[in-house]
C-alpha positions, 0 to 999 in steps of 0.5 A: 542701328539694327538690321532692317527687318522690313524693307520699303515696299513690303506689305506689312501684314505679309512680312510680319506673318513671316516674322517670329516677333508676332503671336497674332493678327491683333498684335500685327494690327496694333503694331501696324497702327503704331507704325502708321502713326509714326510715319513708317507705313501707309494704308493702301487699297488694292484693285479689289478694295482690300486695305493693306499697309505698305512700308514707306521707310525701312523698319529695324527691330529697334524702330519696331520695339520703340514705336510699339512700346511708345504706343502701348505706353500712350494707350495705358496713360490714356493719351 
């Protein structure tokens, strides 16, 4: 198993912005949606009503690559 790159309790957008794996907020948003669907993230709302993604399971580089590539493949196949 690879190194944990995002730990439980991190806010995904903030953690992802510190990583070199993403080039844009669009990529971060798509990855967050895929990880939420796979059960790694949960959407939360803060006191100001802003939505964010909270990590509920540690995410490794291998997990991230698998989930995001699987989601991309499903989108291409129309599923």
